N, C-alpha and C positions, 0 to 999 in steps of 0.2 A: 465505611466505603467512600464517603464524602471526602475524607482526608487523603485517601489513596488517589482518588480521581483528581484532586487538586495537585498533588505532588506530580501525577503523570503529566497533566497539562502544563505545569511549570516546566518540567524536564523537556517536553515536546517543543515548547515555544523557544527555550534556551538553545536547543540543539538545532533549530531552524536558523537562528541568527548566527550561530557558530558555523553552519554550512554555508550561509549566504556570503561569508567573506571568501570563500573559495569560487564563487560563481562569477567573479570579475573576469571579463574576457577581452580579448583584442577583436575588435570588429572585423578585421581582415579574415578571421578564421571562420566566421559565420555567414552563411548564405541567408538573407532575410526570408523569413517564413511569412507568406502572405496570409495564410489561413491559420489562425491561432486556436482554433477550437478542434477538438477531435473526439471521436468515439472509438473505443477499442474493446476487444475481447481478450481477457487473460486467463490463461490456463495455469492453475494453481496460484503462485504469487501471494497476494495479500489474504485472499480467502480461497479455500479449496471447495470444490474442485475447479470452479471457474468464477469469473466475475464480468460484469458488463459495466464500462467506465465511461465517464465524461471527463475530459481534461481540458484545461485552459492554459496557454502558454503566455507569459506576459514578461515584460521587461521593467526593471526599476534601475534607472541610470545605466550602467554598463552591464548589468547582471541579468541573467535570464533564468526564470523560475517557472515551475508549473504546479498547478493545483489540480487535484484529482478527486473525484467522488465516484463511488460505484455501488453496485448491488450485486449480491450473490444469492442463490436459492438452490436447494437440492429438494425438490418437491416429492421425492419418492425416498423409500428406504430399503436397503437390501440387508440381508441377514449377514453377508460376508464382509462388505467393506464399510457401510454405513449403517448404524443401528439407530438412526434418527433422521429426522428432517430438519432443515435449517434454513434461516434467513440471516444473511449478513449484510452490513452496511460498513463501507470503508471510506476514509479519507486520507489523503497523502499530500504532502508539500515537499517538493525537490527542486534543487538547483540543477541546471543543466549546463554542462561545460562542452561547448561545441568545438569540433574540429572538422569543418566543412560538413558533410552528410553524417559524419560518425560523432555521436554524442554520449559523453559520459554523464550518468545520472546519479546523483547522491541525495537521498531524501529520507524522510522519516513519516510513518503513517499510523494510524490508530484504525483498527477493525473491531466492530461489535458483532458477535454471533449469537444468534438466539436458537437454541436447540429445543425442538418439540417433538412429541411422540418418541421419546427415548425408550427403546425396547428394554434395555437392561437397567436403566436408571443409574448408570454408573460412568458418566462422562466427567472427568475431573474428580470433584468431590461432591457428587450428585447435583453439580450445577446445571441450570437451564440456560444461563447465559454466560458468555465469555468475553473478555475484553483483551485484544491483542495489541502490543506496540510492535511495530515492524519497520526497522530501518531498511533501506534499500540502497544497494550498489549495483548499477545496471549499465548496460550498453544499448543504445538505440541507433538504428541504421535507417536513414530516409531514402526514398527512391529520388531520382534526379530532379523531379519537380516539387519535392516536399510535400506531396499529397498523401503518400502512405508511409507507414513505418513498421518495423519489425523491432522488438526489443526483448531482451533477456535480462534477468535480474536475480541476484542473490538477495533473498528476502527472509532472513531468519525470524522466526515467530518467537516473541516473547509473550507467553500467556500470563496475565496478571490476575490473580485471584481476587475478585471483588466481592465475593459473597461471604467471606469469613471475617467478622469483626475481630480485631486484636492481633491476628497472626496472619496479616496480608502478605508478608514476604516469605512464609514457609512453604506455601503451595504454588510458587511461580515456577514456570516451566521454560526451557529454551530449546527450540526446536530448529536446526539448520534447514532451510528451505529455499526454493527457487520458483521462478515462473517464467512464462513466455507469453507475449502479447503481439497482436497484430491490429493496427489502428489506421484510420482515415482522418485526414485533416479536412475541415470545411471552413 
């Protein structure tokens, strides 16, 4: 498990640096955002069914990035949709490519999902915890004052099996997925 997590972290860090080369912008395309902190609610996206997130937008030279952390929970279980309760933690690092109020978002994220009270005891390979690698290609639209935004994204979920020693790559899963979020800057 430690070797798999190390490989995942190296891949994540490498992909962030590759994405950062695409974030160089022409300052005339971007209206300066005064409030660089935001709180958002995302439906689906990095963790299902929803997540509550904190995001920080920052600049490095002429590039614009955002870092995001969030939490998701499903405190109840239903027999038809979810046979378990969950707590999820997520982190994501993205580069933002602005065109005035329209912003293209390219990023990578990691989500950890802990499942408890599993009714059937059959999620994945009897796992009680899952690690997701989640790339993001998204579109973000700000209001004219840059105080609120709506974003949609394609967030395919890559489930990495971290519980089985020796055959880590045999039980991985790819799921095409997406999400929509609404956020407030402050």
